[in-house]
C-alpha positions as CSV (number, residue, x, y, z in Angstrom):
1,X,35.0,-85.6,-38.4
2,X,37.8,-85.2,-35.9
3,X,38.1,-84.7,-32.3
4,X,39.7,-81.9,-32.8
5,X,36.6,-80.5,-34.2
6,X,33.8,-82.7,-32.3
7,X,35.3,-80.5,-28.9
8,X,34.9,-76.9,-30.2
9,X,31.7,-77.5,-31.5
10,X,30.5,-78.9,-28.0
11,X,30.3,-74.9,-27.5
12,X,28.0,-73.8,-29.6
13,X,24.6,-73.4,-28.6
14,X,21.4,-75.1,-29.7
15,X,20.1,-72.5,-32.0
16,X,23.6,-72.1,-33.5
17,X,24.6,-74.4,-36.4
18,X,27.2,-74.0,-38.4
19,X,25.8,-74.8,-42.4
20,X,28.6,-75.8,-45.6
21,X,26.7,-74.1,-48.5
22,X,26.7,-75.7,-51.7
23,X,26.1,-74.1,-54.4
24,X,24.4,-77.0,-56.2
25,X,21.9,-77.8,-53.7
26,X,19.4,-74.9,-53.0
27,X,21.1,-73.5,-49.5
28,X,19.3,-74.5,-46.2
29,X,17.5,-71.9,-43.9
30,X,17.4,-72.0,-40.4
31,X,14.6,-69.2,-39.4
32,X,13.8,-67.7,-36.6
33,X,11.3,-65.9,-35.7
34,X,10.4,-63.8,-32.4
35,X,7.1,-62.2,-32.3
36,X,6.3,-60.0,-29.3
37,X,2.0,-59.4,-29.3
38,X,-0.2,-58.5,-26.8
39,X,-1.1,-61.6,-25.3
40,X,2.5,-64.1,-26.3
41,X,5.5,-64.5,-27.3
42,X,5.9,-66.9,-29.8
43,X,8.5,-68.4,-31.7
44,X,8.8,-70.4,-35.1
45,X,10.9,-72.4,-36.5
46,X,10.9,-72.8,-40.1
47,X,11.3,-76.5,-41.1
48,X,14.9,-76.5,-43.1
49,X,14.6,-77.6,-47.2
50,X,15.8,-80.8,-48.1
51,X,19.6,-80.8,-48.5
52,X,22.7,-82.4,-49.8
53,X,24.4,-82.4,-46.8
54,X,24.0,-83.1,-42.7
55,X,24.6,-80.5,-41.4
56,X,27.1,-80.2,-38.5
57,X,26.3,-79.7,-35.2
58,X,25.8,-80.7,-31.8
59,X,22.8,-81.6,-29.7
60,X,21.1,-78.6,-26.6
61,X,22.1,-79.4,-23.4
62,X,19.4,-80.4,-21.1
63,X,19.2,-77.3,-18.9
64,X,18.5,-75.3,-22.5
65,X,15.9,-76.5,-23.7
66,X,14.0,-77.0,-21.2
67,X,14.6,-73.1,-20.3
68,X,13.8,-73.0,-24.1
69,X,10.1,-74.7,-22.9
70,X,9.5,-72.6,-20.3
71,X,9.9,-69.5,-21.6
72,X,7.8,-69.7,-24.7
73,X,4.5,-70.1,-21.8
74,X,5.2,-67.5,-19.9
75,X,3.4,-63.8,-20.6
76,X,5.0,-61.1,-23.4
77,X,5.7,-59.3,-20.4
78,X,9.1,-61.6,-19.6
79,X,10.7,-61.3,-22.3
80,X,10.6,-57.8,-24.1
81,X,14.5,-56.9,-24.0
82,X,16.6,-55.8,-21.3
83,X,18.4,-52.8,-23.4
84,X,17.1,-49.9,-25.8
85,X,17.4,-50.4,-29.0
86,X,20.6,-48.2,-29.3
87,X,22.0,-50.9,-27.4
88,X,20.7,-53.7,-28.9
89,X,22.6,-52.6,-32.2
90,X,25.5,-52.5,-30.7
91,X,25.4,-55.7,-29.4
92,X,24.4,-57.1,-33.0
93,X,27.0,-55.9,-34.6
94,X,29.5,-57.1,-32.2
95,X,27.8,-61.1,-31.4
96,X,26.0,-61.4,-35.0
97,X,27.4,-65.3,-35.5
98,X,27.3,-65.8,-39.5
99,X,28.6,-68.6,-42.1
100,X,30.2,-67.9,-45.2
101,X,28.1,-67.4,-48.0
102,X,29.4,-67.2,-52.0
103,X,27.3,-63.8,-52.4
104,X,29.6,-60.9,-50.5
105,X,26.3,-59.0,-49.9
106,X,24.4,-61.9,-48.4
107,X,27.6,-62.6,-46.1
108,X,27.2,-59.5,-44.8
109,X,23.9,-59.2,-43.3
110,X,23.6,-60.9,-40.4
111,X,21.4,-64.1,-39.9
112,X,18.0,-64.2,-38.8
113,X,19.4,-67.3,-36.9
114,X,22.0,-65.6,-35.1
115,X,19.4,-62.9,-33.2
116,X,17.4,-65.7,-32.8
117,X,20.0,-67.0,-31.1
118,X,20.8,-63.7,-29.0
119,X,17.0,-63.4,-28.2
120,X,16.9,-66.6,-26.7
121,X,20.7,-66.7,-24.9
122,X,18.9,-62.7,-23.9
123,X,15.4,-64.3,-22.7
124,X,16.7,-67.5,-20.8
125,X,19.2,-65.3,-18.6
126,X,16.2,-63.6,-17.4
127,X,14.3,-66.4,-17.1
128,X,17.3,-68.3,-14.9
129,X,17.9,-64.5,-12.7
130,X,20.8,-63.8,-14.4
131,X,21.8,-59.9,-13.7
132,X,23.4,-57.6,-15.3
133,X,27.6,-58.8,-17.0
134,X,29.9,-57.9,-15.0
135,X,33.1,-57.1,-16.4
136,X,34.5,-60.2,-15.5
137,X,31.4,-62.4,-17.0
138,X,33.1,-64.5,-20.1
139,X,30.6,-62.3,-22.5
140,X,33.9,-60.6,-24.4
141,X,35.7,-64.0,-24.5
142,X,35.5,-65.9,-28.2
143,X,37.9,-68.8,-29.1
144,X,38.1,-69.0,-32.7
145,X,38.2,-72.3,-34.2
146,X,40.6,-73.2,-37.0
147,X,39.3,-73.2,-40.9
148,X,38.2,-76.3,-42.5
149,X,37.0,-78.3,-45.5
150,X,34.7,-79.7,-46.6
151,X,34.4,-82.4,-49.3
152,X,33.6,-80.2,-52.1
153,X,36.8,-78.4,-50.9
154,X,34.8,-75.2,-49.8
155,X,36.3,-73.7,-46.2
156,X,33.7,-72.9,-43.6
157,X,34.3,-69.1,-42.2
158,X,35.9,-68.7,-38.4
159,X,33.3,-68.5,-36.1
160,X,34.0,-67.1,-32.5
161,X,32.9,-69.1,-29.9
162,X,29.8,-68.9,-28.2
163,X,30.0,-67.1,-24.7
164,X,30.5,-69.7,-21.6
165,X,28.2,-68.5,-19.2
166,X,29.3,-68.3,-15.4
167,X,26.5,-69.4,-13.4
168,X,28.0,-68.6,-10.3
169,X,28.1,-64.9,-9.9
170,X,23.6,-64.9,-10.5
171,X,21.7,-64.9,-8.3
172,X,18.9,-67.6,-8.0
173,X,16.6,-66.5,-5.5
174,X,12.6,-65.8,-6.5
175,X,11.1,-62.9,-7.2
176,X,15.0,-61.8,-10.1
177,X,12.9,-62.4,-13.2
178,X,9.8,-60.2,-11.9
179,X,12.4,-57.4,-11.1
180,X,15.0,-58.4,-14.6
181,X,10.7,-58.3,-16.9
182,X,9.7,-54.8,-14.6
183,X,13.2,-53.4,-16.3
184,X,12.8,-55.1,-19.3
185,X,9.7,-53.3,-19.6
186,X,10.2,-49.9,-19.0
187,X,13.0,-49.9,-21.7
188,X,12.1,-51.0,-24.0
189,X,8.9,-48.6,-24.0
190,X,11.5,-45.9,-23.8
191,X,13.1,-47.6,-26.7
192,X,10.3,-48.4,-29.0
193,X,9.8,-43.9,-29.4
194,X,13.5,-44.4,-30.4
195,X,14.5,-44.3,-34.2
196,X,16.8,-46.9,-34.4
197,X,19.1,-47.5,-38.2
198,X,19.2,-50.4,-39.7
199,X,20.7,-52.2,-43.0
200,X,21.1,-47.8,-43.9
201,X,17.7,-46.9,-43.1
202,X,15.5,-45.1,-40.2
203,X,12.9,-47.2,-38.4
204,X,10.7,-46.4,-35.9
205,X,10.1,-49.3,-33.7
206,X,6.6,-49.5,-32.7
207,X,5.3,-49.0,-29.1
208,X,3.7,-52.1,-27.9
209,X,0.7,-52.1,-26.4
210,X,0.7,-50.7,-22.6
211,X,-0.1,-54.1,-20.0
212,X,-2.9,-52.4,-18.0
213,X,-3.5,-55.8,-16.4
214,X,-0.2,-55.9,-14.4
215,X,0.3,-52.1,-14.5
216,X,4.0,-53.0,-16.0
217,X,4.3,-51.0,-19.0
218,X,3.8,-48.4,-16.5
219,X,6.8,-45.7,-17.1
220,X,6.8,-42.6,-15.0
221,X,10.1,-41.3,-17.1
222,X,7.4,-40.5,-20.2
223,X,5.8,-37.9,-18.0
224,X,8.4,-36.5,-16.9
225,X,9.9,-36.2,-20.1
226,X,7.0,-34.9,-21.2
227,X,6.8,-32.3,-18.5
228,X,10.4,-31.6,-19.6
229,X,9.2,-30.8,-23.5
230,X,6.3,-28.7,-22.5
231,X,8.2,-26.0,-19.8
232,X,7.6,-22.3,-19.8
233,X,10.8,-20.7,-21.1
234,X,11.4,-17.9,-18.3
235,X,14.0,-15.5,-18.3
236,X,15.5,-15.1,-15.2
237,X,18.4,-11.8,-15.0
238,X,21.4,-12.8,-13.2
239,X,24.8,-11.3,-12.3
240,X,27.7,-12.5,-14.4
241,X,31.1,-10.0,-14.2
242,X,29.8,-7.2,-13.2
243,X,27.2,-6.8,-16.0
244,X,23.6,-7.4,-16.0
245,X,23.2,-10.6,-17.4
246,X,19.9,-12.7,-18.4
247,X,19.8,-16.6,-19.1
248,X,16.9,-19.0,-20.2
249,X,16.3,-21.2,-18.2
250,X,13.8,-23.8,-18.7
251,X,10.8,-24.0,-15.8
252,X,7.5,-26.0,-15.6
253,X,4.6,-23.9,-14.1
254,X,1.6,-25.7,-12.6
255,X,-1.0,-23.2,-11.1
256,X,-2.6,-25.4,-9.2
257,X,-6.0,-22.7,-9.2
258,X,-6.3,-24.7,-12.4
259,X,-5.7,-28.5,-12.5
260,X,-7.7,-28.6,-9.1
261,X,-11.0,-28.8,-8.0
262,X,-12.3,-25.6,-6.1
263,X,-13.7,-27.9,-3.3
264,X,-9.9,-29.1,-3.3
265,X,-8.3,-25.7,-3.9
266,X,-10.4,-24.2,-1.3
267,X,-9.7,-27.2,1.5
268,X,-5.7,-26.2,1.2
269,X,-6.3,-22.5,1.5
270,X,-8.7,-22.9,4.4
271,X,-5.3,-23.7,5.9
272,X,-3.4,-20.8,5.8
273,X,-3.2,-17.9,7.4
274,X,-5.0,-14.3,7.0
275,X,-1.6,-12.2,5.9
276,X,-0.8,-15.1,3.5
277,X,-4.3,-15.6,2.1
278,X,-4.5,-11.9,1.2
279,X,-1.0,-12.6,-1.1
280,X,-2.9,-15.7,-2.2
281,X,-5.4,-13.2,-3.5
282,X,-3.1,-11.0,-5.4
283,X,-1.7,-13.8,-7.7
284,X,-4.3,-13.9,-10.4
285,X,-7.8,-13.1,-11.3
286,X,-8.6,-17.4,-11.2
287,X,-6.7,-17.5,-7.3
288,X,-8.6,-14.4,-6.2
289,X,-11.6,-15.7,-6.8
290,X,-11.0,-18.9,-4.6
291,X,-8.5,-16.7,-2.1
292,X,-12.6,-14.1,-1.5
293,X,-14.1,-17.5,-0.7
294,X,-16.2,-16.7,2.2
295,X,-15.7,-20.0,3.5
296,X,-12.8,-19.8,3.7
297,X,-12.7,-16.2,5.6
298,X,-14.6,-18.0,7.8
299,X,-12.4,-20.6,8.9
300,X,-9.9,-18.3,9.5
301,X,-12.0,-16.4,11.4
302,X,-12.5,-18.8,13.7
303,X,-9.4,-20.7,13.7
304,X,-7.6,-17.4,15.0
305,X,-10.9,-16.1,17.4
306,X,-11.0,-20.2,18.6
307,X,-9.4,-19.4,22.0
308,X,-12.0,-16.6,22.6
309,X,-15.5,-19.1,20.8
310,X,-14.0,-22.0,23.5
311,X,-13.9,-19.5,26.3
312,X,-17.4,-18.1,25.2
313,X,-18.4,-22.0,25.3
314,X,-17.7,-22.2,29.1
315,X,-19.9,-19.5,30.3
316,X,-22.4,-21.0,32.4
317,X,-26.3,-19.6,32.7
318,X,-25.7,-16.9,34.5
319,X,-27.1,-12.7,34.1
320,X,-23.5,-11.9,31.6
321,X,-25.1,-11.5,28.2
322,X,-22.2,-9.0,26.5
323,X,-21.0,-10.0,23.6
324,X,-18.3,-12.6,22.0
325,X,-17.6,-10.6,18.8
326,X,-17.7,-14.0,16.7
327,X,-20.9,-12.9,14.4
328,X,-23.5,-14.4,14.1
329,X,-24.8,-18.1,12.7
330,X,-26.6,-16.6,9.3
331,X,-25.8,-17.9,5.9
332,X,-24.2,-15.9,3.5
333,X,-21.8,-13.5,6.2
334,X,-18.8,-12.0,4.5
335,X,-16.3,-13.5,7.0
336,X,-13.0,-11.2,5.5
337,X,-15.3,-8.1,5.9
338,X,-15.7,-9.6,9.7
339,X,-12.4,-10.4,10.1
340,X,-10.9,-6.9,9.3
341,X,-13.5,-5.6,11.6
342,X,-12.6,-7.3,14.7
343,X,-8.1,-6.7,13.7
344,X,-9.2,-3.2,13.6
345,X,-11.1,-3.7,16.8
346,X,-8.0,-5.1,19.0
347,X,-5.7,-2.7,17.2
348,X,-7.7,-0.1,18.2
349,X,-7.7,-1.9,21.7
350,X,-4.3,-1.9,22.5
351,X,-3.7,1.8,21.2
352,X,-6.3,3.1,23.2
353,X,-8.6,4.5,20.1
354,X,-11.8,5.0,21.6
355,X,-14.7,7.8,21.5
356,X,-16.5,8.8,24.2
357,X,-20.3,8.8,24.6
358,X,-22.1,10.4,27.5
359,X,-25.7,9.1,28.8
360,X,-27.1,11.8,30.9
361,X,-30.3,11.6,32.4
362,X,-29.7,10.3,35.9
363,X,-29.5,12.9,38.9
364,X,-27.6,11.9,41.0
365,X,-24.1,9.3,40.9
366,X,-25.1,6.4,39.3
367,X,-23.5,3.3,41.3
368,X,-24.5,0.2,38.8
369,X,-24.0,-0.6,35.0
370,X,-24.6,-4.3,32.7
371,X,-25.3,-4.5,29.5
372,X,-26.1,-6.1,26.5
373,X,-25.3,-5.4,22.5
374,X,-28.7,-4.2,22.6
375,X,-29.6,-2.0,25.9
376,X,-27.7,-0.3,28.8
377,X,-29.1,-0.8,32.0
378,X,-27.9,1.8,35.2
379,X,-29.1,2.4,38.9
380,X,-28.4,5.1,40.5
381,X,-28.8,6.8,44.1
382,X,-31.6,8.8,42.7
383,X,-34.2,5.3,42.8
384,X,-34.2,5.2,39.5
385,X,-33.1,2.5,36.6
386,X,-32.4,3.5,33.3
387,X,-33.2,1.4,30.5
388,X,-30.8,2.9,27.2
389,X,-30.6,2.0,23.6
390,X,-27.0,0.8,22.7
391,X,-27.1,2.3,19.0
392,X,-29.1,5.2,19.3
393,X,-27.5,6.0,22.8
394,X,-31.6,7.2,24.3
395,X,-33.7,6.6,27.2
396,X,-35.8,4.3,26.7
397,X,-37.0,3.4,30.1
398,X,-37.3,4.6,33.6
399,X,-38.1,2.3,36.8
400,X,-39.1,3.8,39.5
401,X,-39.6,7.2,41.5
402,X,-37.1,9.7,41.6
403,X,-36.6,12.3,44.3
404,X,-38.4,14.8,44.5
405,X,-35.2,17.2,45.2
406,X,-32.3,15.8,43.0
407,X,-28.9,17.7,43.2
408,X,-27.4,20.0,40.5
409,X,-25.5,18.2,37.7
410,X,-22.4,19.0,37.3
411,X,-21.4,20.2,34.1
412,X,-19.4,18.1,31.6
413,X,-15.9,20.0,30.9
414,X,-15.4,18.4,27.2
415,X,-12.7,20.5,26.5
416,X,-10.6,18.4,29.6
417,X,-11.7,15.0,28.8
418,X,-8.6,13.6,28.4
419,X,-6.1,15.8,29.7
420,X,-4.0,13.9,31.8
421,X,-3.5,11.4,29.5
422,X,-5.4,9.9,26.8
423,X,-8.1,11.5,24.9
424,X,-11.2,10.3,22.9
425,X,-10.9,10.7,18.7
426,X,-15.0,11.8,19.5
427,X,-17.4,12.6,21.8
428,X,-20.4,12.3,22.2
429,X,-23.7,13.3,24.7
430,X,-26.9,11.4,24.6
431,X,-29.8,13.4,24.0
432,X,-32.2,14.3,27.0
433,X,-35.8,13.7,26.7
434,X,-38.6,14.1,29.4
435,X,-39.1,10.2,29.8
436,X,-41.9,9.8,32.5
437,X,-41.5,6.7,34.8
438,X,-43.5,4.1,34.9
439,X,-47.4,4.5,36.1
440,X,-47.3,2.5,39.2
441,X,-48.0,2.2,43.5
442,X,-44.3,3.7,44.4
443,X,-44.3,1.1,47.0
444,X,-43.5,-1.1,44.6
445,X,-40.2,0.2,43.9
446,X,-37.1,1.1,45.7
447,X,-37.3,3.5,48.2
448,X,-33.6,3.8,48.4
449,X,-30.4,4.0,46.6
450,X,-30.4,1.5,43.5
451,X,-26.6,0.1,44.1
452,X,-26.4,-3.1,42.4
453,X,-28.4,-5.2,39.2
454,X,-27.9,-7.8,37.6
455,X,-29.9,-9.3,34.8
456,X,-30.7,-12.5,32.1
457,X,-33.1,-12.8,29.0
458,X,-35.7,-13.7,31.9
459,X,-35.1,-11.8,35.4
460,X,-33.8,-9.0,36.9
461,X,-32.5,-8.7,39.9
462,X,-31.5,-5.4,42.1
463,X,-30.3,-4.1,45.5
464,X,-30.9,-1.3,47.3
465,X,-29.5,0.5,49.8
466,X,-33.2,0.3,51.5
467,X,-32.1,-3.4,52.9
468,X,-34.3,-5.1,49.9
469,X,-33.4,-6.7,46.3
470,X,-36.8,-6.7,44.3
471,X,-36.5,-9.1,41.3
472,X,-38.3,-8.1,37.9
473,X,-39.6,-9.9,34.5
474,X,-37.9,-8.8,31.8
475,X,-40.5,-10.0,29.1
476,X,-43.2,-8.4,30.8
477,X,-42.1,-4.9,30.8
478,X,-40.1,-4.9,33.5
479,X,-42.7,-5.9,36.1
480,X,-41.8,-6.3,39.6
481,X,-42.4,-9.6,40.5
482,X,-41.6,-9.3,44.0
483,X,-39.2,-8.7,46.8
484,X,-36.7,-10.3,49.1
485,X,-36.4,-8.7,52.8
486,X,-33.8,-10.7,54.6
487,X,-31.0,-7.9,55.3
488,X,-30.5,-5.4,58.2
489,X,-28.6,-2.9,55.9
490,X,-28.3,-2.1,52.7
491,X,-28.1,-4.5,49.9
492,X,-24.4,-3.6,48.7
493,X,-24.4,-6.3,45.1
494,X,-26.7,-9.5,44.0
495,X,-26.0,-12.2,41.5
496,X,-28.1,-16.1,40.4
497,X,-28.1,-18.6,38.0
498,X,-30.2,-20.7,36.7
499,X,-30.6,-21.8,40.9
500,X,-29.7,-19.2,43.0
501,X,-29.7,-15.7,43.6
502,X,-27.3,-14.3,45.8
503,X,-27.1,-11.3,47.8
504,X,-24.5,-9.5,50.2
505,X,-25.3,-6.5,52.3
506,X,-23.1,-4.2,54.3
507,X,-24.2,-6.1,58.0
508,X,-21.6,-8.7,57.2
509,X,-24.2,-11.4,56.1
510,X,-24.2,-12.9,52.9
511,X,-28.2,-15.1,51.7
512,X,-28.7,-17.7,49.4
513,X,-32.6,-17.3,47.8
514,X,-34.6,-19.7,45.5
515,X,-34.6,-17.9,42.5
516,X,-38.2,-19.8,41.5
517,X,-39.9,-19.0,44.4
518,X,-38.0,-16.7,46.1
519,X,-37.8,-18.1,49.7
520,X,-34.7,-17.9,51.9
521,X,-31.8,-21.4,51.5
522,X,-29.4,-20.0,54.0
523,X,-27.3,-17.6,55.0
524,X,-23.5,-17.2,55.2
525,X,-21.6,-15.5,58.4
526,X,-17.9,-15.3,58.8
527,X,-16.5,-11.6,57.7
528,X,-16.4,-9.0,60.1
529,X,-16.9,-6.0,58.2
530,X,-19.4,-5.4,54.9
531,X,-20.0,-7.5,52.1
532,X,-18.9,-5.4,48.8
533,X,-19.0,-7.9,46.4
534,X,-20.1,-11.5,45.2
535,X,-19.7,-13.5,42.6
536,X,-21.4,-17.0,41.6
537,X,-20.3,-19.9,40.0
538,X,-21.8,-23.5,40.3
539,X,-22.1,-24.2,43.6
540,X,-19.0,-21.9,44.6
541,X,-19.3,-18.6,45.8
542,X,-16.4,-16.1,46.2
543,X,-17.1,-12.5,48.3
544,X,-15.0,-9.6,49.6
545,X,-15.8,-8.1,52.3
546,X,-14.0,-4.8,53.7
547,X,-12.4,-6.6,56.2
548,X,-10.0,-7.3,53.4
549,X,-10.5,-10.6,53.1
550,X,-12.1,-12.7,50.2
551,X,-13.3,-16.1,51.2
552,X,-14.7,-19.1,48.7
553,X,-18.0,-20.7,50.0
554,X,-19.3,-24.2,49.6
555,X,-23.0,-23.7,48.7
556,X,-24.4,-26.8,50.1
557,X,-22.7,-27.3,53.0
558,X,-22.6,-23.4,53.9
559,X,-18.9,-23.5,55.1
560,X,-15.9,-21.3,53.7
561,X,-13.4,-23.4,52.2
562,X,-10.9,-21.0,51.2
563,X,-9.9,-17.2,52.1
564,X,-7.5,-15.3,49.9
565,X,-6.1,-11.9,52.5
566,X,-5.0,-8.5,50.7
567,X,-2.0,-7.1,51.7
568,X,-3.4,-4.0,53.1
569,X,-6.8,-3.0,54.0
570,X,-10.3,-3.5,52.8
571,X,-11.9,-5.2,49.8
572,X,-14.4,-3.5,47.4
573,X,-14.1,-5.8,44.4
574,X,-14.1,-9.5,43.3
575,X,-14.1,-11.1,39.8
576,X,-14.5,-15.2,39.4
577,X,-13.5,-16.4,36.3
578,X,-15.7,-18.8,34.8
579,X,-13.0,-21.4,34.9
580,X,-13.5,-21.1,38.9
581,X,-10.0,-21.4,38.8
582,X,-9.3,-17.4,39.2
583,X,-10.3,-15.1,41.3
584,X,-9.5,-11.1,41.5
585,X,-9.9,-9.0,44.0
586,X,-9.5,-4.7,44.9
587,X,-9.5,-2.7,47.0
588,X,-8.3,0.3,49.6
589,X,-4.6,-0.5,49.0
590,X,-4.7,0.5,45.1
591,X,-4.1,-3.2,43.8
592,X,-5.8,-6.3,41.7
593,X,-4.7,-9.3,43.5
594,X,-4.5,-12.3,41.3
595,X,-5.3,-15.9,42.8
596,X,-5.2,-19.4,42.1
597,X,-9.0,-20.5,43.0
598,X,-7.5,-24.3,44.1
599,X,-4.3,-23.4,45.5
600,X,-5.4,-20.2,47.6
601,X,-1.5,-18.4,45.7
602,X,-1.3,-15.1,44.9
603,X,-0.2,-15.0,41.2
604,X,0.1,-12.3,40.3
605,X,-0.4,-8.5,41.6
606,X,-1.5,-5.1,38.7
607,X,-1.0,-1.8,39.6
608,X,-1.7,1.2,38.5
609,X,-4.1,2.8,40.0
610,X,-3.5,5.8,42.4
611,X,-7.0,5.4,44.0
612,X,-9.3,2.5,46.0
613,X,-10.0,0.0,43.3
614,X,-13.9,0.6,43.0
615,X,-14.9,-1.8,40.4
616,X,-13.7,-5.4,38.7
617,X,-14.9,-6.9,35.3
618,X,-13.3,-9.9,33.8
619,X,-13.6,-10.5,30.3
620,X,-12.7,-14.3,29.8
621,X,-13.4,-14.5,26.6
622,X,-10.8,-11.8,25.3
623,X,-8.6,-12.2,28.3
624,X,-8.8,-8.9,29.7
625,X,-9.3,-7.2,33.4
626,X,-10.9,-4.1,33.5
627,X,-11.3,-1.7,36.5
628,X,-12.3,1.3,37.1
629,X,-10.9,3.6,40.7
630,X,-11.3,6.8,42.7
631,X,-8.4,7.5,40.4
632,X,-11.3,9.1,37.9
633,X,-9.8,6.4,35.9
634,X,-10.9,3.3,33.6
635,X,-8.1,0.5,33.1
636,X,-7.6,-2.2,30.7
637,X,-4.9,-5.0,31.7
638,X,-4.4,-8.3,30.0
639,X,-5.2,-11.0,32.0
640,X,-1.9,-13.6,30.8
641,X,1.0,-11.1,31.7
642,X,-0.9,-8.4,33.7
643,X,0.4,-5.7,31.7
644,X,-1.9,-2.6,31.6
645,X,-3.2,-2.6,27.8
646,X,-5.0,0.6,27.7
647,X,-5.7,3.5,30.4
648,X,-8.2,6.6,30.4
649,X,-7.7,8.5,32.9
650,X,-10.5,11.7,34.0
651,X,-12.9,10.4,31.2
652,X,-15.2,11.4,33.7
653,X,-14.8,14.3,36.9
654,X,-15.9,11.8,39.4
655,X,-15.2,8.2,40.5
656,X,-15.4,5.1,38.7
657,X,-17.8,3.2,41.0
658,X,-18.5,0.4,38.3
659,X,-17.4,-0.6,34.8
660,X,-18.0,-3.3,32.5
661,X,-16.8,-4.5,29.0
662,X,-17.6,-6.6,25.9
663,X,-15.3,-7.4,23.2
664,X,-16.5,-3.6,21.3
665,X,-16.8,-1.3,24.8
666,X,-16.3,0.0,28.2
667,X,-19.3,1.0,30.3
668,X,-19.2,2.7,33.3
669,X,-20.9,4.4,36.2
670,X,-19.7,7.8,37.5
671,X,-20.5,9.8,40.8
672,X,-20.9,12.9,38.9
673,X,-24.2,11.7,37.5
674,X,-23.5,9.8,34.0
675,X,-22.5,7.1,32.2
676,X,-19.4,7.0,30.1
677,X,-19.0,4.0,27.1
678,X,-15.9,3.8,25.8
679,X,-16.3,2.9,22.0
680,X,-13.8,1.6,20.0
681,X,-15.9,0.2,17.2
682,X,-17.9,3.3,17.0
683,X,-18.2,3.8,12.9
684,X,-16.1,1.4,12.5
685,X,-17.1,-0.1,8.9
686,X,-18.6,-3.9,9.8
687,X,-18.6,-4.0,12.9
688,X,-22.0,-4.9,13.1
689,X,-21.5,-8.0,11.6
690,X,-19.5,-9.0,15.2
691,X,-23.0,-9.4,17.1
692,X,-23.9,-11.7,17.9
693,X,-22.1,-15.3,18.8
694,X,-21.4,-18.6,16.8
């Protein structure tokens, strides 16, 4: 064998052997079959039949032989083809190495031996971490060997030189083979569904069994293709050259309400605001059913009114029983209806849209009032306390002995109500029934005007111009318990909590009493004028006096720790916020002052009244300030901005002596012997669902 022939054959791969063909002898065959199964890739070589000629070739290099041995032991996923079926077909057509035969048809067919060689070469490159060949790789470089003749005169076919691999361009770092195997798996899964034409026949590559253990066989592109095939055609209108045209656009509509569990759908919808949730109800019947869930609307309502709930939770144990309009804890509530009622109620507050209900029964000026969602209590100059039903507006009970010669009641000019501004959309006067006072010895009742009162679930405390306070048992049909005596002049205001009762008087003093025993604990003396109002929060008491100064007291030490002066003349009323941070005062200068209780600084002034500010009420949960004045008006302000949000002038015929409010109504007491209910929820559907606290 010539040296030139030996040098040329040294470039052949291990599995590429040049075989001369002998017509007299049975042709030798080397078949290499690559079988890809579930568990192992197996390379089977069929031994050749006895040949009369020695096969010509060279021995395989040690590196490639070792690679082949390792390939046989690797898992099947490492040997999947790294190209699609179409790319594999093109590759076979370009780089098939075969031997010339006497049969032209056989010569046209690709050799099984050469195909096995290609599979081994690709597998070896994958095992060694080879990347995709660049254009500079010698894949397309072929060196042709000149034709030679064997001993029988037959010539071998010219065979292209196999590629010489330049391993310097490839990355040998660990992990490259795994990445190549994963890419090969995806490409092979895609190519398995593609029809490939081989030998003039259309065949379908079988889809391999998915590798459920490693997860490499998962191809997300499969689902994307399936979704694209299942796309729903939607016709969209567009504008072309000035004319209306339609184009067919393939989109995929996925309805989450049909694919997600109801619990997850409800959780998603609960994050929407109320307006978006109502829009969701219009999508379809299924969406309407999901978006109308009471549980979803409960979350929407509580989230929107969370500030009200938090402020209400700060309320200490005190005689302040007005509701907050948050509904009840009872199951099965229609929370969407509750939300609508509350939103409508808030809008009525901003618009000043309310009904006027007048409570008639007292024979003289009504000085004080307090109420909850079920009853209203009023104290009058006629020495009596009346209990009214909030729903029917009827007088339920009279406490005390009325005066013998009451002044004639001033008639109510219904045609002039609100003539100077906002008017009620309707008005109602409570029916007057002859209610006799409870039989009792006159000495146990007040002998003078009832100037102030406060109550909680168990106790009511009243103060009178007779210089005394009376404690009443709320659970025993308003039975008087004891009388508190210390002041030397009329008691102008009272307040209490779970431990203490505080009273203030025209005699310039403040008295601290034990609630359980009625014993006097301390007397606070510092004001130079009548103490017109007091408020209690824990260990702190704030008082407002006719001397024009509001004082903050420490009950344990009995010392005044801060002063809040007005700019002009005396103060008639004071309010202390539930969090003990804000103090409000009003008086003769017709201005409401807002102070910071911690620093003593003036925060802002609320203006609008044209007369003495006689009464203040701070509705902390709803962030509103309600005031009553000698200008015969009731006004409401926003606590945060100081802006007036509602004004009710001339809804009574005389001075407003007291005013209290909750989420739904304002109840004001007037000098014309009436109490007026300014009801924003009158005949509002669902407003009754707001009663109670969550």
